[in-house]
SERO-4910 file (N, C-alpha, C, O; in steps of 0.05 Angstrom, whole numbers):
BEGIN
 pado doro    nc1    nc2    nc3   cac1   cac2   cac3    cc1    cc2    cc3    oc1    oc2    oc3
  Unk    A  -7211   2228   1262  -7220   2252   1253  -7237   2245   1230  -7260   2236   1234
  Unk    A  -7226   2248   1202  -7242   2246   1181  -7234   2228   1158  -7214   2214   1159
  Unk    A  -7251   2228   1136  -7243   2212   1116  -7224   2229   1097  -7212   2216   1080
  Unk    A  -7221   2252   1097  -7204   2269   1078  -7180   2277   1094  -7161   2281   1080
  Unk    A  -7177   2279   1119  -7154   2287   1133  -7154   2277   1160  -7175   2277   1174
  Unk    A  -7132   2268   1170  -7127   2262   1195  -7112   2280   1214  -7122   2289   1234
  Unk    A  -7089   2283   1205  -7071   2302   1220  -7043   2306   1201  -7036   2292   1182
  Unk    A  -7032   2329   1212  -7004   2333   1198  -6986   2316   1203  -6969   2311   1185
  Unk    A  -6985   2302   1229  -6968   2282   1235  -6971   2256   1219  -6951   2243   1213
  Unk    A  -6995   2250   1214  -6999   2221   1195  -6985   2231   1169  -6967   2217   1159
  Unk    A  -6992   2253   1158  -6982   2261   1131  -6949   2262   1129  -6937   2256   1109
  Unk    A  -6938   2273   1155  -6908   2274   1153  -6899   2245   1159  -6877   2239   1150
  Unk    A  -6913   2227   1172  -6904   2197   1175  -6905   2186   1144  -6884   2175   1135
  Unk    A  -6923   2188   1132  -6925   2179   1106  -6901   2188   1090  -6885   2172   1079
  Unk    A  -6901   2210   1089  -6877   2224   1077  -6849   2216   1080  -6833   2213   1061
  Unk    A  -6846   2212   1104  -6816   2205   1119  -6811   2174   1106  -6792   2168   1092
  Unk    A  -6831   2158   1116  -6829   2131   1111  -6836   2123   1083  -6831   2100   1076
  Unk    A  -6846   2139   1068  -6850   2134   1039  -6822   2136   1025  -6813   2119   1010
  Unk    A  -6808   2162   1031  -6782   2165   1021  -6761   2147   1031  -6744   2138   1016
  Unk    A  -6761   2141   1059  -6744   2122   1067  -6745   2097   1058  -6725   2086   1051
  Unk    A  -6770   2087   1057  -6773   2060   1048  -6768   2057   1021  -6758   2035   1014
  Unk    A  -6774   2072   1004  -6767   2075    975  -6741   2073    970  -6734   2056    952
  Unk    A  -6720   2090    985  -6692   2088    982  -6685   2057    993  -6672   2042    979
  Unk    A  -6694   2052   1013  -6684   2022   1022  -6690   2002    998  -6672   1988    989
  Unk    A  -6716   2004    989  -6722   1983    968  -6707   1985    945  -6698   1965    934
  Unk    A  -6702   2011    936  -6684   2009    910  -6658   2002    918  -6645   1989    902
  Unk    A  -6647   2009    938  -6618   1998    944  -6616   1970    948  -6596   1958    942
  Unk    A  -6639   1958    959  -6640   1930    958  -6644   1911    931  -6634   1889    927
  Unk    A  -6659   1925    916  -6662   1920    887  -6638   1921    873  -6633   1903    857
  Unk    A  -6621   1941    877  -6599   1945    860  -6580   1922    868  -6567   1910    852
  Unk    A  -6580   1917    896  -6560   1897    905  -6563   1867    895  -6545   1852    889
  Unk    A  -6592   1864    896  -6600   1840    887  -6600   1828    856  -6602   1805    849
  Unk    A  -6599   1852    842  -6594   1849    814  -6625   1851    794  -6647   1852    804
  Unk    A  -6620   1850    770  -6641   1853    752  -6667   1831    758  -6690   1837    760
  Unk    A  -6656   1805    760  -6677   1780    763  -6696   1786    782  -6718   1776    779
  Unk    A  -6691   1802    803  -6712   1801    825  -6737   1812    813  -6758   1801    821
  Unk    A  -6739   1829    799  -6764   1839    791  -6771   1836    760  -6784   1852    747
  Unk    A  -6760   1811    750  -6767   1800    727  -6794   1786    725  -6803   1778    746
  Unk    A  -6807   1783    703  -6833   1772    705  -6827   1747    686  -6839   1746    664
  Unk    A  -6810   1729    693  -6803   1705    679  -6824   1683    687  -6831   1667    670
  Unk    A  -6833   1682    710  -6855   1663    717  -6871   1668    739  -6867   1688    753
  Unk    A  -6888   1655    743  -6911   1662    766  -6897   1671    795  -6904   1690    809
  Unk    A  -6875   1653    801  -6862   1659    827  -6850   1689    826  -6852   1703    846
  Unk    A  -6836   1699    801  -6828   1727    806  -6850   1748    806  -6849   1770    818
  Unk    A  -6872   1737    791  -6897   1758    794  -6906   1762    824  -6912   1784    835
  Unk    A  -6906   1738    837  -6917   1737    867  -6897   1755    881  -6906   1773    895
  Unk    A  -6870   1753    880  -6848   1767    893  -6848   1796    886  -6839   1813    902
  Unk    A  -6858   1803    865  -6864   1833    856  -6888   1841    871  -6885   1860    886
  Unk    A  -6908   1830    870  -6934   1839    883  -6929   1839    914  -6938   1858    927
  Unk    A  -6914   1819    925  -6909   1822    951  -6893   1841    958  -6898   1850    981
  Unk    A  -6873   1851    945  -6856   1878    952  -6877   1904    949  -6876   1922    965
  Unk    A  -6893   1903    930  -6911   1925    930  -6932   1928    954  -6939   1949    964
  Unk    A  -6940   1904    961  -6959   1903    986  -6942   1913   1010  -6950   1932   1024
  Unk    A  -6919   1900   1014  -6900   1909   1039  -6898   1938   1039  -6901   1951   1059
  Unk    A  -6891   1950   1012  -6884   1975   1012  -6910   1996   1020  -6907   2018   1031
  Unk    A  -6930   1985   1014  -6957   1999   1018  -6964   1998   1047  -6970   2019   1058
  Unk    A  -6963   1971   1065  -6964   1968   1090  -6945   1987   1105  -6954   2001   1123
  Unk    A  -6919   1989   1098  -6902   2006   1112  -6911   2032   1109  -6913   2043   1131
  Unk    A  -6918   2047   1089  -6927   2075   1087  -6949   2081   1102  -6951   2102   1115
  Unk    A  -6971   2061   1102  -7001   2071   1110  -7007   2055   1138  -7025   2062   1153
  Unk    A  -6994   2035   1143  -7002   2021   1165  -6986   2032   1191  -6962   2028   1192
  Unk    A  -6998   2046   1211  -6983   2058   1233  -6968   2039   1252  -6950   2047   1267
  Unk    A  -6976   2015   1250  -6966   1991   1267  -6940   1980   1253  -6927   1962   1265
  Unk    A  -6933   1989   1229  -6908   1979   1214  -6890   1999   1215  -6894   2021   1205
  Unk    A  -6863   1992   1230  -6839   2011   1234  -6824   2006   1206  -6826   1987   1191
  Unk    A  -6808   2030   1204  -6788   2026   1180  -6769   2003   1181  -6762   1992   1160
  Unk    A  -6761   1996   1205  -6743   1971   1203  -6759   1943   1199  -6749   1922   1193
  Unk    A  -6784   1947   1204  -6808   1919   1198  -6803   1923   1166  -6791   1906   1152
  Unk    A  -6812   1941   1157  -6813   1944   1127  -6787   1938   1111  -6788   1926   1090
  Unk    A  -6766   1946   1120  -6740   1941   1109  -6733   1908   1114  -6718   1895   1099
  Unk    A  -6745   1899   1135  -6735   1873   1137  -6755   1856   1124  -6747   1833   1118
  Unk    A  -6777   1861   1118  -6799   1848   1098  -6787   1850   1068  -6787   1830   1053
  Unk    A  -6778   1871   1061  -6761   1872   1035  -6740   1855   1034  -6736   1842   1014
  Unk    A  -6722   1852   1057  -6701   1834   1054  -6704   1806   1054  -6690   1791   1041
  Unk    A  -6726   1799   1071  -6734   1770   1070  -6747   1762   1043  -6745   1739   1035
  Unk    A  -6762   1780   1030  -6776   1773   1007  -6754   1770    978  -6754   1752    961
  Unk    A  -6737   1791    981  -6716   1790    959  -6694   1769    965  -6684   1756    946
  Unk    A  -6686   1764    994  -6670   1739    998  -6684   1711    993  -6670   1692    987
  Unk    A  -6709   1709    996  -6719   1685    990  -6724   1680    960  -6726   1657    952
  Unk    A  -6725   1700    945  -6726   1701    916  -6700   1690    906  -6698   1672    890
  Unk    A  -6681   1701    916  -6652   1696    907  -6644   1669    917  -6631   1655    901
  Unk    A  -6649   1661    941  -6647   1638    946  -6659   1613    928  -6647   1592    924
  Unk    A  -6683   1618    920  -6701   1599    907  -6691   1599    882  -6686   1576    875
  Unk    A  -6684   1618    864  -6672   1622    838  -6648   1610    837  -6641   1597    817
  Unk    A  -6633   1612    860  -6605   1599    863  -6604   1571    860  -6589   1558    845
  Unk    A  -6626   1560    879  -6630   1531    881  -6642   1518    857  -6637   1494    853
  Unk    A  -6660   1534    839  -6676   1520    814  -6654   1518    792  -6658   1503    773
  Unk    A  -6631   1533    794  -6609   1532    777  -6594   1509    779  -6585   1497    759
  Unk    A  -6591   1502    804  -6577   1475    815  -6592   1450    816  -6579   1429    815
  Unk    A  -6619   1450    818  -6638   1431    824  -6657   1427    799  -6674   1444    795
  Unk    A  -6655   1407    784  -6675   1401    765  -6705   1396    774  -6724   1402    761
  Unk    A  -6705   1383    799  -6725   1373    810  -6745   1399    823  -6770   1401    821
  Unk    A  -6729   1416    833  -6739   1442    849  -6747   1461    824  -6769   1473    826
  Unk    A  -6731   1464    800  -6739   1473    779  -6766   1467    768  -6779   1485    759
  Unk    A  -6775   1442    769  -6796   1434    756  -6818   1438    773  -6840   1441    763
  Unk    A  -6815   1438    803  -6834   1448    824  -6846   1476    821  -6870   1482    823
  Unk    A  -6827   1493    817  -6827   1525    821  -6836   1533    792  -6855   1549    791
  Unk    A  -6826   1525    772  -6830   1536    744  -6847   1521    725  -6842   1498    720
  Unk    A  -6868   1536    712  -6881   1523    693  -6861   1522    668  -6839   1533    667
  Unk    A  -6875   1506    647  -6858   1504    622  -6878   1518    603  -6902   1520    608
  Unk    A  -6866   1527    580  -6885   1540    563  -6901   1522    550  -6892   1499    548
  Unk    A  -6924   1527    539  -6945   1507    525  -6956   1521    499  -6966   1544    496
  Unk    A  -6952   1502    480  -6966   1502    455  -6995   1502    455  -7009   1482    462
  Unk    A  -7007   1528    447  -7036   1524    448  -7053   1528    420  -7077   1529    419
  Unk    A  -7036   1531    400  -7047   1535    375  -7020   1531    355  -6998   1542    359
  Unk    A  -7025   1513    336  -7003   1505    317  -7015   1500    292  -7036   1487    293
  Unk    A  -7006   1508    268  -7012   1500    242  -7043   1496    238  -7054   1476    229
  Unk    A  -7057   1524    247  -7087   1521    241  -7101   1509    264  -7125   1513    264
  Unk    A  -7092   1497    282  -7111   1480    299  -7101   1488    328  -7077   1492    334
  Unk    A  -7125   1491    345  -7119   1495    373  -7115   1470    384  -7127   1450    377
  Unk    A  -7098   1470    404  -7086   1447    421  -7103   1445    444  -7096   1457    464
  Unk    A  -7127   1432    443  -7146   1434    457  -7137   1420    491  -7142   1430    513
  Unk    A  -7125   1400    486  -7113   1391    512  -7092   1410    530  -7092   1410    555
  Unk    A  -7077   1424    516  -7060   1443    526  -7071   1467    533  -7061   1480    551
  Unk    A  -7095   1476    519  -7110   1495    529  -7127   1489    555  -7131   1506    573
  Unk    A  -7135   1467    555  -7151   1460    583  -7133   1462    604  -7138   1475    624
  Unk    A  -7107   1447    601  -7092   1444    623  -7083   1472    633  -7079   1476    657
  Unk    A  -7080   1491    611  -7066   1519    616  -7091   1535    625  -7086   1557    634
  Unk    A  -7117   1527    625  -7141   1543    628  -7144   1568    609  -7153   1590    616
  Unk    A  -7138   1563    587  -7140   1585    563  -7162   1577    546  -7166   1553    540
  Unk    A  -7178   1596    537  -7196   1593    519  -7190   1609    494  -7176   1629    495
  Unk    A  -7205   1600    467  -7197   1608    446  -7197   1638    438  -7182   1647    420
  Unk    A  -7217   1653    453  -7222   1679    456  -7194   1692    463  -7184   1709    448
  Unk    A  -7181   1684    486  -7155   1698    492  -7131   1692    475  -7112   1708    473
  Unk    A  -7132   1671    462  -7114   1665    442  -7118   1686    414  -7100   1697    401
  Unk    A  -7141   1686    409  -7145   1707    387  -7143   1733    393  -7137   1749    375
  Unk    A  -7147   1742    419  -7138   1771    428  -7113   1775    430  -7104   1798    426
  Unk    A  -7094   1755    438  -7067   1760    437  -7057   1759    410  -7034   1767    407
  Unk    A  -7068   1752    391  -7059   1752    362  -7064   1776    351  -7048   1787    336
  Unk    A  -7090   1788    359  -7098   1815    350  -7078   1837    362  -7068   1856    349
  Unk    A  -7073   1832    391  -7054   1846    404  -7026   1849    389  -7015   1870    392
  Unk    A  -7016   1833    374  -6993   1832    361  -6996   1842    335  -6976   1843    320
  Unk    A  -7020   1849    325  -7024   1863    298  -7034   1846    276  -7035   1854    253
  Unk    A  -7042   1819    285  -7054   1806    265  -7083   1806    262  -7094   1808    284
  Unk    A  -7097   1805    241  -7124   1809    241  -7138   1784    247  -7161   1785    257
  Unk    A  -7125   1761    242  -7139   1735    251  -7116   1717    250  -7092   1724    248
  Unk    A  -7125   1692    252  -7103   1667    256  -7090   1657    229  -7072   1640    228
  Unk    A  -7101   1669    208  -7095   1662    180  -7061   1659    179  -7050   1638    172
  Unk    A  -7047   1679    187  -7021   1684    180  -7002   1674    205  -6978   1680    206
  Unk    A  -7017   1659    224  -7003   1653    253  -6995   1622    248  -7012   1605    243
  Unk    A  -6973   1616    250  -6959   1591    253  -6967   1576    282  -6975   1553    285
  Unk    A  -6962   1595    303  -6961   1578    327  -6965   1598    349  -6951   1618    346
  Unk    A  -6980   1597    370  -6985   1611    392  -6973   1595    415  -6978   1571    416
  Unk    A  -6955   1607    434  -6941   1595    458  -6951   1608    484  -6947   1632    485
  Unk    A  -6961   1597    503  -6964   1609    526  -6942   1606    543  -6935   1584    552
  Unk    A  -6929   1628    547  -6904   1628    561  -6908   1626    594  -6929   1627    606
  Unk    A  -6882   1623    605  -6883   1619    635  -6894   1639    649  -6905   1634    671
  Unk    A  -6892   1664    639  -6902   1691    657  -6929   1696    644  -6939   1718    644
  Unk    A  -6943   1677    632  -6969   1681    625  -6976   1693    599  -6999   1692    591
  Unk    A  -6954   1707    585  -6962   1720    560  -6958   1699    539  -6947   1677    542
  Unk    A  -6970   1710    516  -6970   1696    491  -6948   1705    473  -6944   1729    473
  Unk    A  -6934   1689    459  -6916   1687    441  -6927   1680    413  -6935   1657    409
  Unk    A  -6928   1698    395  -6940   1692    365  -6917   1689    346  -6899   1705    345
  Unk    A  -6919   1665    331  -6900   1661    312  -6914   1658    284  -6927   1639    278
  Unk    A  -6910   1677    270  -6921   1680    242  -6917   1660    223  -6897   1646    225
  Unk    A  -6934   1657    204  -6928   1635    186  -6903   1640    165  -6892   1621    154
  Unk    A  -6896   1667    160  -6877   1674    147  -6849   1668    160  -6829   1662    148
  Unk    A  -6850   1672    189  -6825   1661    199  -6817   1633    200  -6793   1626    205
  Unk    A  -6836   1617    196  -6830   1588    191  -6831   1578    163  -6826   1554    161
  Unk    A  -6837   1589    144  -6838   1581    120  -6813   1572    111  -6793   1586    115
  Unk    A  -6811   1546     97  -6789   1535     87  -6775   1516    110  -6757   1500    105
  Unk    A  -6786   1521    131  -6769   1504    152  -6789   1497    177  -6806   1512    185
  Unk    A  -6785   1472    187  -6799   1461    207  -6799   1480    229  -6778   1491    234
  Unk    A  -6822   1485    244  -6824   1500    273  -6809   1482    291  -6816   1458    294
  Unk    A  -6792   1489    302  -6779   1478    329  -6798   1478    354  -6798   1499    367
  Unk    A  -6811   1461    360  -6829   1461    383  -6819   1445    405  -6830   1444    427
  Unk    A  -6794   1433    399  -6781   1418    424  -6784   1429    451  -6781   1453    453
  Unk    A  -6790   1416    469  -6789   1426    498  -6817   1441    504  -6820   1453    525
  Unk    A  -6836   1440    486  -6861   1450    493  -6879   1433    499  -6880   1411    487
  Unk    A  -6898   1438    520  -6919   1420    527  -6940   1423    504  -6946   1446    497
  Unk    A  -6951   1404    494  -6974   1405    476  -6997   1393    486  -7018   1393    473
***
């Protein structure tokens, strides 16, 4: 048919599978817990994107049945659960799966090696500082690239009178 409308049957299928798939996904997410959709690291982000992609395929691809979509949700959520369970128990697997936070700016200086390893440029650090309400880096003590790709900003005033604890951060 056309670009704007195929058939009432197709619209009905999208409606039914959309509602049923949504209900199934919400139930599976409730059973799996809050951790499933967290953004703590890149692995969590990939799972979230994969769930969204699977949901889109379920609704729009005529070759994907409801049971197939629910199985895809279950496999993705189950694998995320297994991997997180294993990373809690295995420091080796934890190092493979998870990144560590990286110190990219400290005491008025960019940490060039850390920035290069993390593929971060000065403009991105400065943008994150502005996004946190600072006009410039003058009042910033440190900038940390977190495991989820976000930046944490530590102000000079927060660290005055005490040494900033950067233990465990890659520099």
